[in-house]
C-alpha positions as CSV (number, residue, x, y, z in Angstrom):
1,M,136.5,143.0,150.1
2,R,139.6,141.0,148.5
3,W,141.7,141.8,151.4
4,V,139.0,140.0,153.8
5,A,139.8,136.7,151.6
6,L,143.0,136.7,151.7
7,L,143.0,137.0,155.0
8,T,140.5,133.7,156.2
9,I,142.9,131.8,153.6
10,F,146.2,132.8,155.4
11,V,144.0,132.5,158.8
12,S,143.3,128.4,157.9
13,L,146.2,127.7,156.5
14,L,148.5,128.8,159.4
15,F,146.3,127.7,162.6
16,S,145.1,124.4,160.4
17,G,148.1,123.2,159.5
18,A,146.3,121.5,156.5
19,A,147.7,120.7,153.0
20,A,146.5,121.7,149.7
21,A,143.0,119.1,149.2
22,S,144.2,116.4,147.0
23,P,142.9,116.2,143.0
24,A,140.6,113.9,144.0
25,D,138.5,115.9,146.7
26,A,136.8,117.3,142.7
27,L,134.7,114.5,142.3
28,R,133.5,114.1,145.8
29,V,130.6,115.6,145.8
30,C,128.6,117.3,148.2
31,T,125.2,116.0,149.3
32,G,122.0,117.0,151.6
33,R,119.0,119.2,151.9
34,F,117.8,122.1,153.5
35,V,116.3,121.2,156.7
36,N,112.1,122.2,156.9
37,P,111.3,123.4,160.5
38,I,107.9,122.1,160.2
39,T,108.1,118.2,159.2
40,A,111.5,117.4,159.8
41,P,111.8,117.7,163.3
42,C,110.2,114.8,165.6
43,W,108.2,117.6,167.7
44,D,107.5,114.3,170.0
45,C,111.0,114.8,171.0
46,I,110.0,118.3,173.4
47,F,108.1,116.1,175.6
48,P,107.7,115.3,178.4
49,L,106.8,118.3,180.0
50,T,107.7,118.7,183.5
51,I,107.1,121.1,187.0
52,G,109.4,120.2,189.5
53,S,110.0,115.9,188.8
54,V,105.9,115.5,187.8
55,P,105.7,115.0,184.3
56,I,102.4,117.3,182.8
57,W,102.3,115.9,179.2
58,R,104.3,112.8,178.5
59,G,104.0,112.8,174.5
60,K,104.0,109.0,173.7
61,G,105.0,108.3,176.3
62,V,108.1,106.7,175.1
63,R,111.3,108.4,175.8
64,I,113.3,108.0,179.2
65,D,113.0,111.6,180.0
66,A,116.8,113.3,182.2
67,P,116.5,113.5,186.3
68,N,114.1,116.8,186.7
69,P,114.6,118.9,189.7
70,P,112.8,117.8,192.6
71,S,111.1,121.4,193.7
72,P,108.4,122.5,191.5
73,I,109.5,126.4,193.6
74,C,112.5,128.1,192.4
75,A,113.2,131.3,193.0
76,C,116.0,133.3,190.3
77,G,116.6,137.4,190.7
78,T,118.6,139.8,192.4
79,P,118.5,141.4,195.2
80,I,115.3,140.9,196.3
81,P,114.4,137.0,194.2
82,R,111.5,136.0,192.4
83,I,109.5,133.3,192.4
84,G,108.6,130.7,189.6
85,L,107.9,127.4,188.6
86,T,110.3,124.6,187.5
87,I,109.8,123.6,184.3
88,G,111.3,121.3,182.8
89,Y,111.3,120.3,178.6
90,W,113.5,119.4,175.3
91,E,114.6,122.7,173.0
92,P,116.0,121.6,169.5
93,S,118.4,124.2,169.6
94,R,121.3,123.5,167.7
95,L,122.4,121.8,164.1
96,M,124.7,119.7,163.2
97,D,126.8,118.5,159.9
98,V,129.3,115.6,160.3
99,T,130.7,114.5,156.5
100,Q,133.7,113.0,155.3
101,K,134.3,116.3,152.7
102,P,135.9,119.4,153.6
103,F,133.6,122.4,153.7
104,C,130.3,120.4,152.5
105,F,127.6,121.6,154.5
106,P,124.5,118.6,154.0
107,N,122.1,120.6,156.4
108,L,122.2,123.4,153.6
109,G,121.3,121.8,150.7
110,G,124.5,120.2,149.9
111,L,126.2,123.3,149.7
112,S,130.2,123.4,148.8
113,I,132.7,125.7,149.1
114,S,135.7,125.0,147.5
115,P,138.3,127.7,148.5
116,G,141.4,125.0,147.2
117,F,142.6,125.1,150.8
118,G,141.7,122.5,153.8
119,Y,142.5,118.8,155.2
120,A,142.7,116.4,152.3
121,G,139.1,115.5,150.7
122,K,140.2,111.3,151.1
123,S,139.0,110.3,154.5
124,E,139.5,106.4,155.2
125,Y,143.0,105.2,155.4
126,R,144.9,102.6,157.6
127,H,147.7,102.7,159.3
128,Q,150.7,101.1,159.7
129,S,148.2,98.5,162.4
130,G,145.8,97.8,159.9
131,A,143.8,99.4,162.2
132,A,140.5,101.4,159.7
133,R,139.8,104.9,160.7
134,T,138.1,107.5,159.3
135,A,138.2,111.5,159.4
136,Y,134.8,113.8,160.0
137,H,134.7,117.3,159.8
138,A,131.5,119.0,161.4
139,H,129.9,122.6,161.7
140,Y,127.7,123.6,164.0
141,Y,124.2,125.7,163.5
142,V,122.7,128.0,166.3
143,Y,119.2,126.7,165.0
144,P,116.5,128.1,167.9
145,L,113.2,126.7,166.3
146,L,111.2,126.7,169.6
147,A,111.6,130.7,169.3
148,W,111.5,130.9,165.1
149,L,108.0,129.0,165.5
150,Q,106.8,131.0,168.7
151,I,106.4,127.6,170.7
152,L,105.7,127.8,174.5
153,T,106.6,131.0,174.0
154,D,105.7,131.9,178.0
155,F,109.4,129.9,179.2
156,V,111.4,133.0,179.7
157,C,114.7,131.0,179.1
158,M,113.7,130.2,175.9
159,E,117.5,130.4,173.7
160,S,115.7,133.6,170.5
161,S,118.6,134.3,169.0
162,G,119.0,134.0,164.9
163,F,120.1,131.7,162.8
164,D,124.2,131.3,162.4
165,I,127.1,129.2,161.3
166,A,129.0,129.2,164.9
167,Y,131.6,126.7,164.6
168,M,133.5,124.6,161.2
169,T,136.4,122.0,162.6
170,E,137.9,122.9,159.1
171,F,139.5,126.0,161.0
172,D,140.3,124.4,164.0
173,P,143.7,123.1,164.8
174,L,143.2,120.3,167.3
175,W,140.0,118.5,165.0
176,N,142.6,117.0,163.0
177,S,145.2,115.7,165.7
178,D,144.9,113.1,168.5
179,E,148.4,114.7,170.1
180,L,147.4,118.8,169.6
181,S,143.6,117.8,170.6
182,A,145.7,116.5,174.1
183,I,146.0,120.0,174.9
184,I,142.8,120.3,175.8
185,N,141.8,116.8,177.2
186,P,144.6,115.8,178.8
187,E,143.2,113.2,180.8
188,V,142.5,111.3,177.6
189,F,146.1,109.0,178.9
190,L,144.1,107.9,181.8
191,F,141.0,106.4,179.2
192,A,143.2,104.6,177.0
193,N,143.9,101.4,178.5
194,P,141.5,97.9,177.5
195,I,140.2,98.6,181.2
196,A,138.7,101.4,180.7
197,Q,137.2,101.2,177.3
198,L,135.4,97.8,178.2
199,A,133.8,99.7,180.8
200,C,132.3,101.4,178.1
201,S,130.2,98.3,177.4
202,A,128.5,98.6,180.9
203,D,127.4,102.1,179.1
204,C,126.2,101.0,175.8
205,V,123.8,98.7,177.6
206,A,121.9,101.8,180.1
207,A,122.2,104.0,176.6
208,T,119.9,101.4,174.8
209,T,117.9,99.5,177.7
210,V,117.4,102.3,179.5
211,G,118.0,105.1,177.8
212,R,119.8,107.0,180.2
213,P,123.7,106.5,179.7
214,I,126.0,106.1,182.7
215,Q,126.4,109.7,183.5
216,K,129.7,108.2,186.0
217,L,131.5,107.5,183.2
218,F,131.8,110.7,181.8
219,W,134.5,109.2,179.0
220,C,132.3,106.9,177.3
221,A,130.1,107.3,174.9
222,G,128.6,104.2,174.6
223,C,127.8,101.5,171.9
224,Q,129.8,104.1,169.5
225,G,132.9,103.7,171.9
226,S,134.9,106.6,174.0
227,L,134.1,110.2,173.7
228,Y,138.1,110.6,173.5
229,P,140.0,112.0,172.3
230,M,137.9,114.8,170.6
231,T,139.1,114.5,167.5
232,G,137.0,114.0,164.3
233,Q,138.5,110.2,163.6
234,V,137.3,107.2,164.8
235,A,138.2,103.6,164.9
236,G,136.2,100.7,163.1
237,D,134.0,103.1,161.6
238,Y,130.9,100.7,160.3
239,G,128.9,102.5,158.5
240,P,128.2,106.2,157.9
241,L,125.7,106.7,160.6
242,T,128.0,105.1,163.0
243,G,130.5,106.6,162.5
244,S,129.2,110.6,161.8
245,L,127.0,110.0,165.2
246,H,130.1,109.2,167.1
247,V,131.5,112.2,165.5
248,A,128.5,114.4,166.8
249,E,129.6,113.2,170.2
250,K,132.9,113.6,170.9
251,F,131.9,117.5,168.9
252,Q,129.3,118.2,171.4
253,A,131.3,116.8,174.7
254,K,134.8,119.4,172.5
255,L,132.8,122.2,173.0
256,H,131.9,121.4,176.3
257,R,135.8,121.4,177.2
258,E,136.2,124.7,175.0
259,L,133.0,126.3,177.2
260,L,131.1,127.2,174.2
261,A,128.4,124.7,175.2
262,W,127.5,124.9,178.5
263,G,125.3,123.0,181.3
264,T,121.0,123.6,181.3
265,R,120.3,120.6,182.5
266,G,119.5,120.3,186.8
267,S,118.4,123.0,189.9
268,L,122.2,125.1,189.3
269,S,120.9,126.1,185.8
270,L,116.9,127.1,186.8
271,C,118.3,130.5,186.5
272,Q,120.6,130.8,183.6
273,P,123.1,128.2,182.1
274,I,126.2,127.5,184.1
275,P,130.2,126.5,183.0
276,Q,129.9,122.9,182.0
277,P,133.8,121.7,180.6
278,T,132.7,118.1,181.1
279,M,129.4,117.3,179.0
280,D,126.1,116.2,180.6
281,K,125.2,113.2,178.5
282,L,121.5,113.3,179.6
283,Q,121.1,116.4,178.5
284,Y,121.4,115.5,175.0
285,R,119.2,114.0,172.0
286,F,120.4,113.4,168.6
287,Q,118.0,113.5,165.6
288,L,118.9,112.4,162.6
289,V,118.0,114.7,159.6
290,T,119.2,114.1,156.6
291,P,119.7,112.7,154.0
292,V,116.6,111.0,155.8
293,A,115.0,112.3,158.6
294,H,113.9,109.9,161.8
295,K,111.1,110.5,162.6
296,N,109.2,107.9,165.3
297,L,109.0,106.0,168.6
298,F,113.0,105.5,168.7
299,S,114.5,109.4,167.2
300,C,116.0,111.5,169.6
301,T,118.7,109.1,170.7
302,A,120.7,109.0,173.4
303,I,124.2,109.6,173.8
304,G,125.7,106.4,173.4
305,K,122.6,104.3,172.3
306,S,123.2,101.5,169.4
307,T,121.9,102.7,166.2
308,V,121.3,98.7,165.0
309,P,117.2,99.6,165.7
310,Y,116.7,102.0,163.4
311,E,119.9,102.6,161.0
312,H,118.1,100.4,158.1
313,L,117.1,102.9,154.9
314,K,118.7,105.9,156.6
315,V,121.4,106.3,154.4
316,I,121.3,106.5,150.8
317,P,125.0,104.8,149.3
318,V,127.4,106.9,147.9
319,K,125.0,110.0,146.6
320,G,123.5,110.0,150.9
321,E,126.9,109.6,152.7
322,D,126.8,113.2,154.2
323,I,125.1,113.3,157.6
324,G,122.8,115.9,159.8
325,Y,122.0,115.8,163.2
326,L,119.2,118.4,164.7
327,V,120.7,118.8,168.9
328,W,117.9,118.3,171.4
329,K,118.9,119.9,174.4
330,K,117.3,119.5,177.8
331,R,116.2,122.8,179.5
332,N,115.3,123.3,183.9
333,C,114.7,126.7,184.1
334,C,112.6,128.8,185.8
335,A,109.5,130.4,184.8
336,L,108.5,133.7,186.7
């Protein structure tokens, strides 16, 4: 297997353009815990459960649902369509690590792989202008909990794949460079101005008060700022939770742009997921699960919602700043 290891190192160095890891990296201890699939998720986040646009079970009735198809009747299949019911629910389908330490996996118990290469571990830095910026890495896991636990087993559209590490930004040459990332999002230059960024304040208010970000402001991540550029670098980071959530939202948008994540909400996706190069912000909720699971009325927050109502005591200084999120995805499907 030596040739596999050598090939992995060669490809990583070739495409990441990364410098050798600094000696200080050895002092940056990776922390985390294994996510308990029973106790960690906030199971009330599955709701509301709807048929068409009518909720049949609201749960605790606090979280705002995304709009559902109006008709309760749907049809899928060719050449003879089959008639079914239009079902809507929220599915815990992905896990995400967000960390400042390369090859650190908080959701895998704080596992740290030290291959001796990768982006430098020093993440916090300042430009010549004095503006503070922080760099993060992200890892994406396939994590279809409902299928594993056999919940809602009659829903034929439910994802049923196995656990897998689907994406690691350490091997992505676009993730650490604002300039290179413009290859996949050239429209970034249209929103690099004060007027476009000021509009994100309205998105922040809508996501925090109403629970629904403004879909037309597709470049905004509400209170976290802008979804552009789609890299792991954030400016004005005031804390690990806010910064990591911002990166998680940008990373999810990047996956859509690369067609690695598809649309699962709305009338067009009833029969199967559809290509969606621009992320539907109403399709996702993020729940903090590492280092402290967030399970109360404010958990599973919409994209762009302020972290102020729940961020207290959710991050442990020094030994608990590697963050893990459970990604809840809105599903509208035709149950045949």
